[in-house]
NUKEDREN-642569 format. One line per 5 residues: their letters; for each residue x, y, z of N, C-alpha, C. Coordinates in Angstrom, 2 decimals. Atoms other than C-alpha are relative to their C-alpha. Layout:
BEGIN
A = X,Y,Z,X,Y,Z,X,Y,Z ~ ...
! end
This chain:
BEGIN
XXXXX = -0.66,1.24,0.38,19.17,43.47,-18.47,0.95,-0.45,1.12 ~ -0.92,0.35,-1.08,21.76,43.63,-15.66,-0.76,-0.60,1.17 ~ 0.83,0.51,-1.10,19.02,43.09,-13.09,-0.46,-1.42,-0.31 ~ 0.45,1.32,0.41,17.74,40.09,-15.07,1.13,-1.02,0.13 ~ -1.14,0.91,-0.10,21.20,38.51,-15.29,0.39,-0.27,1.45
XXXXX = -0.33,0.19,-1.41,21.83,39.08,-11.58,-0.99,-0.97,0.65 ~ 1.00,0.91,-0.56,18.56,37.32,-10.72,0.25,-1.43,-0.47 ~ -0.29,1.34,0.52,19.43,34.39,-12.98,1.18,-0.61,0.73 ~ -1.17,0.51,-0.71,22.85,34.06,-11.33,-0.37,-0.41,1.42 ~ 0.45,0.31,-1.36,21.23,34.16,-7.87,-0.83,-1.28,0.00
XXXXX = 0.83,1.21,0.08,18.67,31.53,-8.92,0.86,-1.24,-0.20 ~ -0.87,1.15,0.24,21.42,29.24,-10.19,0.76,-0.39,1.26 ~ -0.70,0.30,-1.25,23.32,29.53,-6.90,-0.94,-0.69,0.97 ~ 0.97,0.60,-0.92,20.19,28.76,-4.86,-0.31,-1.42,-0.42 ~ 0.31,1.34,0.50,19.33,25.79,-7.08,1.18,-0.93,0.22
XXXXX = -1.19,0.83,-0.17,22.92,24.48,-6.95,0.18,-0.41,1.45 ~ -0.18,0.30,-1.43,23.11,24.71,-3.17,-1.05,-1.00,0.44 ~ 1.07,0.91,-0.41,19.72,23.03,-2.70,0.20,-1.39,-0.61 ~ -0.15,1.29,0.67,20.53,20.28,-5.24,1.13,-0.83,0.61 ~ -1.15,0.71,-0.56,23.77,19.38,-3.44,-0.27,-0.53,1.41
XXXXX = 0.30,0.45,-1.35,22.08,18.71,-0.12,-0.88,-1.22,-0.06 ~ 0.78,1.23,-0.02,20.66,15.29,0.71,-1.23,0.09,0.90 ~ 1.13,-0.10,-0.91,18.17,16.54,3.28,-1.23,0.52,-0.74 ~ 1.22,-0.45,0.67,14.51,17.15,2.34,-0.14,1.51,0.11 ~ 0.18,-1.45,0.04,13.62,20.70,1.36,-1.42,0.31,0.46
XXXXX = 1.34,-0.34,-0.46,10.69,22.33,3.18,-0.82,0.62,-1.13 ~ 0.89,-0.60,0.99,7.67,23.59,1.24,0.40,1.45,-0.23 ~ -0.42,-1.37,0.30,8.29,26.90,-0.52,-0.77,1.03,0.80 ~ 0.62,-1.07,-0.75,7.60,29.95,1.57,0.90,1.22,-0.14 ~ -0.85,-1.17,0.15,8.90,33.37,0.53,0.29,0.63,1.36
XXXXX = -0.39,-0.69,-1.22,10.80,35.09,3.30,0.21,1.46,-0.37 ~ -0.10,-1.41,0.30,10.29,38.80,3.15,0.67,0.70,1.18 ~ -0.75,-0.69,-1.03,12.72,40.95,5.08,-0.35,1.48,-0.07 ~ 0.36,-1.42,-0.03,11.82,44.46,6.19,1.09,0.84,-0.67 ~ -1.00,-0.82,0.69,13.50,47.12,4.06,0.80,0.85,0.98
XXXXX = -0.83,-0.92,-0.79,16.36,49.18,5.44,-0.53,1.42,-0.21 ~ 0.36,-1.39,0.18,15.87,52.87,5.93,0.65,0.49,-1.29 ~ -0.58,-0.44,1.26,16.33,54.46,2.50,1.08,1.05,0.23 ~ -1.08,-0.98,-0.06,19.52,56.42,1.97,-0.53,1.33,-0.53 ~ 0.38,-1.31,0.52,19.34,60.11,1.19,-0.05,-0.08,-1.52
XXXXX = 0.12,0.11,1.45,18.15,60.51,-2.40,1.18,0.65,-0.71 ~ -1.10,-0.53,0.81,20.88,61.03,-4.95,-0.58,1.00,-0.99 ~ 0.44,-0.97,1.00,20.71,63.80,-7.49,-0.53,-0.75,-1.21 ~ 0.61,0.65,1.16,18.46,62.88,-10.39,0.87,0.22,-1.23 ~ -0.75,-0.18,1.23,20.15,62.29,-13.74,-0.65,1.07,-0.87
XXXXX = 0.49,-1.09,0.84,19.80,65.02,-16.34,-1.18,-0.45,-0.86 ~ 1.09,0.51,0.83,17.63,62.87,-18.62,-0.27,-1.45,0.38 ~ 0.36,1.36,-0.39,15.77,59.75,-17.56,-0.35,-0.80,-1.24 ~ 0.29,0.79,1.18,15.71,56.92,-20.14,-1.40,-0.59,0.00 ~ 1.33,0.60,-0.08,12.33,55.65,-18.91,-0.93,0.94,0.76
XXXXX = 0.93,-0.90,-0.69,9.26,57.69,-17.98,-0.60,-0.63,1.26 ~ 0.56,0.66,-1.16,8.26,55.07,-15.36,0.91,0.17,1.21 ~ -0.76,-0.13,-1.24,9.31,55.64,-11.77,0.41,-1.38,0.50 ~ -0.47,1.26,-0.57,11.37,52.89,-10.15,-0.53,-0.09,1.42 ~ 0.53,0.13,-1.36,9.62,51.56,-7.02,1.12,0.05,1.04
XXXXX = -1.01,-0.12,-1.05,11.48,52.37,-3.81,-0.34,-0.86,1.22 ~ 0.43,0.77,-1.16,9.57,50.07,-1.44,0.19,-1.50,-0.16 ~ -0.21,1.42,0.23,10.79,46.73,-2.79,1.02,-0.56,0.99 ~ -0.92,0.66,-0.92,12.55,44.25,-0.50,0.45,-1.32,-0.62 ~ -0.44,1.28,0.56,14.57,41.14,-1.23,-0.85,-1.12,0.57
XXXXX = 0.80,1.15,-0.38,12.84,37.79,-1.05,0.80,-1.26,-0.30 ~ -0.72,1.27,0.16,14.29,34.32,-0.62,-1.02,-1.10,-0.23 ~ 0.93,1.07,0.32,12.61,31.26,-2.12,0.72,-1.34,0.10 ~ -0.50,1.37,0.00,13.11,27.54,-1.59,-0.80,-0.72,-1.08 ~ 0.69,0.70,1.06,12.32,25.48,-4.66,-0.62,-1.29,0.53
XXXXX = 0.74,1.19,-0.40,9.72,22.79,-4.07,0.60,-1.22,-0.72 ~ -0.58,1.18,0.65,11.26,19.34,-4.72,-1.04,-0.83,-0.76 ~ 1.06,0.75,0.66,7.88,18.02,-5.91,-0.12,0.44,-1.46 ~ 0.13,-0.34,1.42,7.18,17.92,-9.66,-1.28,0.80,-0.29 ~ 1.16,-0.86,0.19,4.69,20.79,-9.62,0.47,1.40,-0.40
XXXXX = -0.29,-1.38,0.35,4.56,24.30,-11.04,0.13,0.82,1.28 ~ -0.19,-0.85,-1.17,5.88,26.84,-8.54,0.16,1.44,-0.46 ~ -0.09,-1.42,0.32,5.18,30.54,-8.94,0.95,0.65,1.00 ~ -0.96,-0.65,-0.89,8.00,32.67,-7.54,-0.29,1.48,0.12 ~ 0.28,-1.43,0.00,7.52,36.31,-8.52,-1.20,0.26,-0.89
XXXXX = 1.23,-0.24,0.75,4.16,37.63,-9.69,-0.09,1.39,-0.61 ~ 0.04,-1.37,0.51,5.08,41.19,-10.68,-0.45,0.96,1.08 ~ 0.39,-1.00,-0.99,3.88,44.40,-9.01,-1.17,-0.48,0.84 ~ -0.93,-0.84,-0.75,3.57,45.11,-6.15,1.17,-0.77,0.60 ~ -1.10,0.80,-0.56,5.91,42.22,-5.24,1.34,0.39,-0.62
XXXXX = -1.22,-0.41,0.70,8.46,43.44,-7.83,-0.29,1.26,-0.80 ~ 0.17,-1.16,0.87,9.02,46.37,-10.14,-0.51,-0.38,-1.38 ~ 0.51,0.45,1.29,7.66,44.29,-13.03,0.48,-1.38,-0.37 ~ -0.54,1.32,0.28,9.67,41.07,-12.96,-0.95,-1.09,0.48 ~ 0.78,1.17,-0.39,7.86,37.72,-12.89,0.88,-1.22,-0.21
XXXXX = -0.76,1.24,0.20,9.27,34.22,-12.51,-0.76,-1.18,0.60 ~ 0.60,1.22,-0.50,8.29,30.65,-11.86,0.82,-1.20,-0.43 ~ -0.71,1.24,0.32,9.42,27.04,-12.10,-1.03,-1.02,-0.48 ~ 0.89,1.02,0.53,7.30,24.91,-14.44,0.65,-1.38,0.00 ~ -0.44,1.39,0.15,7.56,21.12,-14.59,-0.86,-0.60,-1.11
XXXXX = 0.70,0.66,1.09,6.67,19.32,-17.81,0.35,-1.48,0.03 ~ -0.22,1.45,0.05,6.23,15.55,-17.76,0.26,-0.40,-1.45 ~ -0.25,0.43,1.38,7.29,13.53,-20.82,-1.24,0.16,-0.87 ~ 1.10,-0.23,0.93,5.14,14.53,-23.78,-0.77,1.29,0.21 ~ 0.72,-1.26,-0.25,3.88,17.77,-22.21,0.74,1.17,-0.65
XXXXX = -0.57,-1.20,0.61,4.47,21.25,-23.58,-0.54,1.25,0.68 ~ 0.46,-1.34,-0.35,4.24,24.91,-22.69,-0.36,0.63,-1.34 ~ 0.48,-0.45,1.31,2.12,26.20,-25.57,0.72,1.27,-0.46 ~ -0.65,-1.18,0.58,3.56,28.81,-27.92,-0.66,1.27,0.54 ~ 0.46,-1.29,-0.50,3.28,32.32,-26.53,1.06,1.04,-0.34
XXXXX = -0.93,-1.07,0.36,4.95,35.70,-27.06,0.55,0.69,1.24 ~ -0.58,-0.79,-1.07,7.31,37.65,-24.86,-0.59,1.41,0.02 ~ 0.58,-1.35,0.16,5.45,40.80,-26.06,1.11,1.04,0.25 ~ -0.99,-1.06,-0.26,7.34,43.80,-24.62,0.96,-0.37,1.11 ~ -0.85,0.46,-1.10,9.30,41.68,-22.12,1.21,-0.77,-0.52
XXXXX = -1.13,0.90,0.21,12.68,39.99,-22.02,-0.28,-1.23,0.84 ~ 0.21,1.23,-0.77,12.67,36.38,-20.86,1.28,-0.82,0.02 ~ -1.13,0.91,-0.14,15.36,34.06,-19.55,-0.57,-1.33,0.46 ~ 0.37,1.35,-0.39,14.82,30.30,-19.39,1.25,-0.68,0.52 ~ -1.13,0.69,-0.62,17.14,28.36,-17.05,-0.45,-1.45,0.21
XXXXX = 0.41,1.41,-0.03,16.96,24.58,-17.49,0.69,-0.72,1.15 ~ -0.48,0.60,-1.25,17.31,22.67,-14.21,0.09,-1.52,-0.06 ~ 0.03,1.46,0.06,16.49,19.06,-15.14,-0.64,-0.42,-1.31 ~ 0.58,0.54,1.23,15.83,17.09,-18.31,0.50,0.70,-1.24 ~ -0.35,-0.57,1.31,16.03,18.04,-21.97,-1.25,0.60,-0.61
XXXXX = 1.13,-0.72,0.59,13.85,20.47,-23.89,0.24,0.27,-1.47 ~ -0.02,-0.51,1.37,13.01,21.37,-27.44,-0.74,1.33,0.07 ~ 0.60,-1.32,-0.03,12.37,25.10,-27.67,-0.18,0.45,-1.45 ~ 0.27,-0.54,1.32,10.69,26.43,-30.78,-0.10,1.51,0.18 ~ -0.12,-1.46,-0.13,11.67,30.10,-31.08,-0.21,0.57,-1.39
XXXXX = 0.35,-0.43,1.35,9.92,31.65,-34.07,-0.05,-1.24,-0.89 ~ -0.04,1.17,0.89,10.73,29.21,-36.89,1.21,-0.89,0.28 ~ -1.21,0.75,-0.35,13.93,27.92,-35.25,-0.26,-0.96,1.16 ~ 0.10,0.97,-1.09,14.19,24.80,-33.06,1.35,-0.09,0.69 ~ -1.23,0.00,-0.79,16.76,24.82,-30.24,-0.10,-1.11,1.04
XXXXX = -0.05,1.03,-1.04,17.74,21.85,-28.05,0.67,0.58,1.24 ~ -0.52,-0.51,-1.26,18.30,22.75,-24.40,0.01,-1.15,1.00 ~ -0.06,1.03,-1.03,19.26,20.68,-21.36,0.45,0.61,1.31 ~ -0.39,-0.39,-1.36,20.06,20.85,-17.67,1.32,0.78,-0.02 ~ -1.22,-0.81,-0.11,22.63,23.54,-16.84,0.14,1.05,-1.08
XXXXX = -0.06,-1.00,1.07,21.85,25.72,-19.88,-1.08,1.05,0.23 ~ 0.97,-1.09,-0.09,20.01,29.03,-20.15,-0.20,0.59,-1.39 ~ 0.34,-0.57,1.29,18.30,30.75,-23.07,-0.64,1.36,0.23 ~ 0.57,-1.35,-0.05,17.66,34.50,-23.42,-0.92,0.17,-1.20 ~ 0.96,-0.25,1.07,14.58,35.44,-25.45,-0.35,1.49,0.00
XXXXX = 0.28,-1.44,0.06,14.30,39.08,-26.59,-1.49,0.29,-0.14 ~ 1.41,-0.38,0.16,11.02,41.02,-26.75,-0.53,-0.36,-1.39 ~ 0.72,0.23,1.26,8.45,40.29,-29.47,0.35,-1.32,-0.67 ~ -0.34,1.31,0.55,9.39,36.61,-29.90,-0.98,-1.06,0.49 ~ 0.89,1.10,-0.34,6.91,33.74,-30.01,0.84,-1.25,0.23
XXXXX = -0.77,1.21,-0.30,8.17,30.53,-28.45,-0.88,-1.01,0.75 ~ 0.65,1.08,-0.73,7.07,27.17,-27.03,1.07,-0.94,0.52 ~ -0.96,0.91,-0.63,8.79,24.61,-24.80,-0.63,-1.38,0.03 ~ 0.52,1.36,0.14,8.39,20.88,-25.36,0.92,-0.99,0.71 ~ -0.76,1.07,-0.63,9.46,17.88,-23.30,-0.19,-1.26,-0.84
XXXXX = 0.04,1.20,0.84,10.20,15.15,-25.85,0.79,-1.13,0.63 ~ -0.87,0.98,-0.64,12.46,13.27,-23.43,-0.75,-0.99,0.87 ~ 0.60,1.05,-0.83,11.86,10.28,-21.15,-0.19,0.40,1.47 ~ 0.13,-0.41,-1.40,12.08,12.23,-17.85,-0.64,1.38,0.08 ~ 0.62,-1.31,-0.18,10.45,15.30,-16.38,0.99,1.11,-0.36
XXXXX = -0.78,-1.19,0.34,11.66,18.71,-17.52,-0.34,1.08,1.02 ~ 0.18,-1.11,-0.94,12.16,21.43,-14.90,0.83,1.17,-0.50 ~ -0.72,-1.20,0.39,13.10,24.97,-15.78,-0.59,1.20,0.73 ~ 0.48,-1.25,-0.58,12.78,28.49,-14.46,-0.13,1.01,-1.12 ~ 0.11,-1.13,0.91,11.51,31.46,-16.39,0.10,1.26,0.82
XXXXX = -0.10,-1.32,-0.62,12.36,35.03,-15.51,-0.38,0.99,-1.08 ~ 0.52,-0.95,0.97,10.41,37.74,-17.32,0.07,1.39,0.62 ~ -0.09,-1.38,-0.49,11.10,41.46,-16.98,-0.32,0.95,-1.15 ~ 0.27,-0.98,1.04,9.92,44.54,-18.86,1.30,0.42,-0.69 ~ -1.20,-0.39,0.76,12.39,45.43,-21.62,0.24,1.50,0.14
XX = -0.35,-1.42,0.05,14.22,48.73,-21.64,0.13,0.69,1.33 ~ -0.16,-0.63,-1.31,14.59,49.31,-17.91,1.45,0.05,0.37
! end
């Protein structure tokens, strides 16, 4: 959960910085930086909460959000990440992201532009630019653009319980 929140905070900073600049943004191109030499391994904890090993070969990646109104995939999961996926969908007025389930994942939605109607189970939630919504595992949800302008948001999905 801490890793998910840190990524969301980083995404908001990147989006804020890019949105405040008047110059055109280049096409998205992940910048991968070579990993540093790993530090000496620390002593393993007495009991590990997860049977899955944490990848040690991951590197940070920087993304520039495409200013065009198109879907932009950011993280696709392993081997690019330890399991996290993210992207930036764009829904035009009247479009929707069909109902789907988080399954065994946590999901964070960060709304960047426009207004959304999110149906989470049987509840309807109104969201707008500058707001974020956490969706726990095992929750069905759909995102709808009922407004007059395009809706842009980011989703960040990570395996629960890590």
